[in-house]
Backbone as JSON Lines, residues from 0, in Angstrom:
{"i":0,"aa":"M","n":[8.91,-3.7,-8.74],"ca":[7.83,-2.85,-8.79],"c":[6.64,-3.27,-8.34]}
{"i":1,"aa":"W","n":[5.73,-2.4,-7.95],"ca":[4.49,-2.57,-7.26],"c":[3.52,-1.67,-7.76]}
{"i":2,"aa":"R","n":[2.01,-2.29,-7.94],"ca":[0.97,-1.82,-8.42],"c":[-0.01,-2.05,-7.77]}
{"i":3,"aa":"L","n":[-1.22,-0.98,-7.75],"ca":[-2.35,-1.46,-7.22],"c":[-3.09,-2.55,-8.17]}
{"i":4,"aa":"M","n":[-3.76,-3.61,-7.55],"ca":[-4.28,-4.56,-8.34],"c":[-5.26,-3.72,-9.43]}
{"i":5,"aa":"P","n":[-5.27,-4.32,-10.83],"ca":[-5.86,-3.82,-11.64],"c":[-7.66,-3.76,-11.29]}
{"i":6,"aa":"G","n":[-8.02,-2.67,-11.53],"ca":[-9.72,-2.49,-11.08],"c":[-9.86,-1.99,-9.8]}
{"i":7,"aa":"L","n":[-8.78,-1.96,-8.97],"ca":[-9.3,-1.58,-7.76],"c":[-9.33,-0.16,-7.47]}
{"i":8,"aa":"A","n":[-10.73,0.0,-6.87],"ca":[-10.98,1.67,-6.53],"c":[-10.82,1.61,-5.05]}
{"i":9,"aa":"L","n":[-10.0,2.63,-4.66],"ca":[-9.58,2.79,-3.41],"c":[-10.86,3.29,-2.66]}
{"i":10,"aa":"R","n":[-11.52,2.66,-1.82],"ca":[-12.66,3.42,-1.21],"c":[-12.17,3.22,0.33]}
{"i":11,"aa":"Y","n":[-11.96,4.09,1.1],"ca":[-11.78,4.02,2.48],"c":[-12.36,5.28,3.33]}
{"i":12,"aa":"R","n":[-12.4,5.16,4.63],"ca":[-12.87,6.09,5.49],"c":[-12.05,5.95,6.8]}
{"i":13,"aa":"T","n":[-11.74,7.09,7.41],"ca":[-11.36,7.31,8.83],"c":[-12.02,8.17,9.75]}
{"i":14,"aa":"W","n":[-12.28,7.96,10.76],"ca":[-12.85,8.86,11.88],"c":[-11.99,9.23,12.81]}
{"i":15,"aa":"D","n":[-10.78,8.96,12.82],"ca":[-9.74,9.2,13.9],"c":[-8.64,9.58,13.22]}
{"i":16,"aa":"N","n":[-8.23,9.43,12.22],"ca":[-7.19,9.66,11.23],"c":[-6.05,8.52,11.62]}
{"i":17,"aa":"D","n":[-6.39,7.75,12.34],"ca":[-5.11,6.85,12.62],"c":[-5.74,5.33,12.07]}
{"i":18,"aa":"T","n":[-6.93,4.72,12.11],"ca":[-7.31,3.55,11.83],"c":[-8.51,4.14,10.47]}
{"i":19,"aa":"Y","n":[-8.05,3.29,9.48],"ca":[-9.06,3.66,8.25],"c":[-9.78,2.06,7.95]}
{"i":20,"aa":"V","n":[-10.87,2.3,7.42],"ca":[-11.63,1.1,7.02],"c":[-11.53,1.41,5.5]}
{"i":21,"aa":"L","n":[-11.11,0.16,4.84],"ca":[-10.69,0.18,3.52],"c":[-11.49,-0.91,2.86]}
{"i":22,"aa":"Y","n":[-12.22,-0.65,1.75],"ca":[-13.18,-1.61,1.02],"c":[-12.33,-1.97,-0.28]}
{"i":23,"aa":"N","n":[-12.41,-3.42,-0.38],"ca":[-11.68,-3.89,-1.85],"c":[-12.86,-4.16,-2.45]}
{"i":24,"aa":"N","n":[-13.27,-3.62,-3.51],"ca":[-14.14,-3.51,-4.46],"c":[-14.09,-4.85,-5.39]}
{"i":25,"aa":"L","n":[-12.76,-5.63,-5.4],"ca":[-12.74,-6.66,-6.16],"c":[-13.04,-8.17,-5.52]}
{"i":26,"aa":"S","n":[-12.67,-8.08,-4.3],"ca":[-13.0,-9.1,-3.29],"c":[-14.17,-9.26,-2.33]}
{"i":27,"aa":"G","n":[-14.71,-7.9,-2.27],"ca":[-15.91,-7.59,-1.46],"c":[-15.29,-7.44,-0.11]}
{"i":28,"aa":"D","n":[-13.99,-7.53,0.25],"ca":[-13.56,-7.73,1.69],"c":[-13.25,-6.14,2.35]}
{"i":29,"aa":"T","n":[-13.52,-5.95,3.44],"ca":[-13.11,-4.63,4.22],"c":[-12.1,-4.94,5.09]}
{"i":30,"aa":"H","n":[-11.19,-3.97,5.22],"ca":[-10.02,-4.36,6.03],"c":[-9.77,-3.16,7.09]}
{"i":31,"aa":"L","n":[-9.15,-3.16,8.15],"ca":[-8.86,-2.31,9.07],"c":[-7.43,-2.17,8.75]}
{"i":32,"aa":"T","n":[-7.02,-0.74,8.39],"ca":[-5.48,-0.41,8.12],"c":[-5.08,0.95,8.73]}
{"i":33,"aa":"D","n":[-4.08,1.22,8.71],"ca":[-3.44,2.41,9.19],"c":[-2.92,3.51,8.15]}
{"i":34,"aa":"A","n":[-2.83,4.77,8.39],"ca":[-2.45,5.95,7.74],"c":[-1.08,5.43,6.63]}
{"i":35,"aa":"A","n":[-0.12,4.7,7.25],"ca":[0.86,4.17,6.37],"c":[0.28,3.41,5.02]}
{"i":36,"aa":"A","n":[-0.42,2.46,5.32],"ca":[-0.95,1.8,4.22],"c":[-1.78,2.63,3.26]}
{"i":37,"aa":"I","n":[-2.66,3.42,3.54],"ca":[-3.31,4.37,2.7],"c":[-2.2,5.19,1.87]}
{"i":38,"aa":"E","n":[-1.21,5.72,2.42],"ca":[-0.1,6.59,1.88],"c":[0.39,5.58,0.83]}
{"i":39,"aa":"V","n":[0.8,4.37,1.0],"ca":[1.29,3.58,0.02],"c":[0.2,3.24,-1.25]}
{"i":40,"aa":"L","n":[-0.89,2.99,-0.83],"ca":[-1.95,2.58,-1.79],"c":[-2.21,3.83,-2.66]}
{"i":41,"aa":"E","n":[-2.09,5.09,-2.25],"ca":[-2.49,6.6,-2.88],"c":[-1.01,6.67,-3.77]}
{"i":42,"aa":"L","n":[0.2,6.44,-3.28],"ca":[1.15,6.49,-4.29],"c":[1.06,5.48,-5.43]}
{"i":43,"aa":"L","n":[0.66,4.29,-5.1],"ca":[0.35,3.32,-6.26],"c":[-0.63,3.53,-7.15]}
{"i":44,"aa":"R","n":[-1.56,4.26,-6.86],"ca":[-2.77,4.69,-7.54],"c":[-2.39,5.62,-8.65]}
{"i":45,"aa":"Q","n":[-1.18,6.54,-8.24],"ca":[-0.76,7.54,-9.19],"c":[0.11,6.75,-10.23]}
{"i":46,"aa":"S","n":[0.9,5.88,-9.95],"ca":[1.68,4.99,-10.8],"c":[2.33,4.03,-10.19]}
{"i":47,"aa":"P","n":[2.61,2.77,-10.69],"ca":[3.54,1.77,-10.29],"c":[4.88,2.19,-9.73]}
{"i":48,"aa":"A","n":[5.42,1.87,-8.6],"ca":[6.57,2.04,-8.14],"c":[7.49,0.96,-7.7]}
{"i":49,"aa":"A","n":[8.78,1.27,-7.46],"ca":[9.73,0.33,-7.34],"c":[9.91,0.65,-5.62]}
{"i":50,"aa":"E","n":[10.13,-0.51,-5.01],"ca":[10.23,-0.08,-3.16],"c":[11.14,1.04,-3.0]}
{"i":51,"aa":"Q","n":[12.39,1.27,-3.62],"ca":[13.1,2.45,-3.28],"c":[12.42,3.64,-3.65]}
{"i":52,"aa":"A","n":[11.66,3.7,-4.73],"ca":[10.86,4.96,-5.07],"c":[10.11,5.31,-3.93]}
{"i":53,"aa":"L","n":[9.32,4.02,-3.38],"ca":[8.59,4.24,-2.35],"c":[9.08,4.93,-1.03]}
{"i":54,"aa":"V","n":[10.34,4.28,-0.79],"ca":[11.04,4.83,0.41],"c":[11.45,6.26,0.13]}
{"i":55,"aa":"V","n":[11.65,7.07,-1.12],"ca":[11.81,8.18,-1.09],"c":[10.55,9.01,-1.05]}
{"i":56,"aa":"A","n":[9.7,8.68,-1.74],"ca":[8.2,9.3,-1.65],"c":[7.6,9.34,-0.3]}
{"i":57,"aa":"L","n":[7.95,8.41,0.46],"ca":[7.37,8.32,1.85],"c":[8.39,9.2,2.81]}
{"i":58,"aa":"Q","n":[9.5,9.42,2.39],"ca":[10.56,10.11,3.13],"c":[10.91,9.23,4.42]}
{"i":59,"aa":"L","n":[11.33,8.17,4.18],"ca":[11.53,7.0,5.2],"c":[13.22,7.17,5.16]}
{"i":60,"aa":"D","n":[13.61,6.96,6.41],"ca":[14.99,6.64,6.76],"c":[15.46,5.49,5.8]}
{"i":61,"aa":"N","n":[16.63,5.47,5.35],"ca":[17.02,4.17,4.6],"c":[17.82,3.24,5.48]}
{"i":62,"aa":"T","n":[16.8,2.93,6.82],"ca":[17.48,2.19,7.51],"c":[17.08,0.67,7.68]}
{"i":63,"aa":"P","n":[17.65,-0.42,7.97],"ca":[17.15,-1.67,8.19],"c":[15.61,-1.71,8.71]}
{"i":64,"aa":"D","n":[15.43,-0.91,9.78],"ca":[14.09,-1.12,10.45],"c":[13.05,-0.76,9.46]}
{"i":65,"aa":"S","n":[13.27,0.73,8.93],"ca":[12.42,1.45,7.96],"c":[12.14,0.53,6.74]}
{"i":66,"aa":"L","n":[13.22,-0.21,6.3],"ca":[13.06,-0.79,5.0],"c":[12.3,-2.07,5.54]}
{"i":67,"aa":"A","n":[12.37,-2.73,6.52],"ca":[11.9,-3.96,7.02],"c":[10.26,-3.49,7.25]}
{"i":68,"aa":"H","n":[10.2,-2.41,7.75],"ca":[8.66,-2.16,8.17],"c":[7.99,-1.81,6.6]}
{"i":69,"aa":"L","n":[8.5,-1.24,5.7],"ca":[7.81,-0.91,4.32],"c":[7.64,-2.48,3.57]}
{"i":70,"aa":"D","n":[8.67,-3.38,3.78],"ca":[8.6,-4.55,3.14],"c":[7.41,-5.62,3.76]}
{"i":71,"aa":"S","n":[7.19,-5.29,5.33],"ca":[6.16,-5.85,5.9],"c":[4.71,-5.31,5.46]}
{"i":72,"aa":"L","n":[4.6,-4.09,5.06],"ca":[3.5,-3.42,4.8],"c":[3.14,-3.94,3.45]}
{"i":73,"aa":"L","n":[4.24,-3.88,2.41],"ca":[3.77,-4.38,1.1],"c":[3.33,-5.69,1.16]}
{"i":74,"aa":"T","n":[4.0,-6.88,1.9],"ca":[3.55,-8.13,1.96],"c":[2.12,-8.07,2.52]}
{"i":75,"aa":"E","n":[1.67,-7.55,3.65],"ca":[0.27,-7.36,3.94],"c":[-0.47,-6.72,2.76]}
{"i":76,"aa":"L","n":[-0.29,-5.82,2.24],"ca":[-1.01,-5.21,1.33],"c":[-1.25,-6.46,0.24]}
{"i":77,"aa":"R","n":[-0.19,-7.01,-0.2],"ca":[-0.35,-8.13,-1.09],"c":[-1.2,-9.36,-0.69]}
{"i":78,"aa":"G","n":[-1.06,-9.68,0.56],"ca":[-1.89,-10.78,0.93],"c":[-3.39,-10.29,1.24]}
{"i":79,"aa":"Q","n":[-3.71,-9.13,1.15],"ca":[-5.01,-8.39,1.21],"c":[-5.44,-8.36,-0.17]}
{"i":80,"aa":"A","n":[-4.57,-9.05,-1.08],"ca":[-5.11,-8.85,-2.75],"c":[-5.25,-7.23,-3.17]}
{"i":81,"aa":"L","n":[-4.87,-6.33,-2.53],"ca":[-4.8,-5.04,-2.85],"c":[-3.67,-4.34,-3.81]}
{"i":82,"aa":"I","n":[-2.42,-5.01,-3.82],"ca":[-1.38,-4.58,-4.63],"c":[-0.94,-5.93,-5.03]}
{"i":83,"aa":"E","n":[0.11,-5.89,-6.44],"ca":[0.67,-6.88,-6.77],"c":[2.14,-6.64,-7.2]}
{"i":84,"aa":"S","n":[3.02,-7.32,-7.17],"ca":[4.37,-6.94,-7.78],"c":[4.5,-7.36,-9.18]}
{"i":85,"aa":"L","n":[5.11,-6.44,-9.82],"ca":[5.27,-6.58,-11.33],"c":[6.61,-7.49,-11.53]}
{"i":86,"aa":"P","n":[6.69,-8.08,-12.54],"ca":[7.7,-8.91,-12.71],"c":[8.93,-7.88,-13.38]}
{"i":87,"aa":"A","n":[10.09,-8.24,-12.96],"ca":[11.27,-7.37,-13.6],"c":[11.48,-7.44,-14.87]}
{"i":88,"aa":"C","n":[11.89,-6.41,-15.51],"ca":[12.31,-6.41,-16.7],"c":[13.56,-6.85,-17.31]}
């Protein structure tokens, strides 16, 4: 399960609908990201979600390439302290 970092206010802006500037109010960092990352963050803003639920919500093909891309994106977002994984119950 993944969720936004508690207290994170998603503040972002785009000028070309492809590249986004995202501000992390918790760290003060600003990140350049893409529409896919914003879509994941918006889904997690609504509620925590398992990786498979994100696959369905994002309408991704359940192929190794799609799953690897999502895993890479989640790892990147975690490294930027925007999301965190919840312990398995």
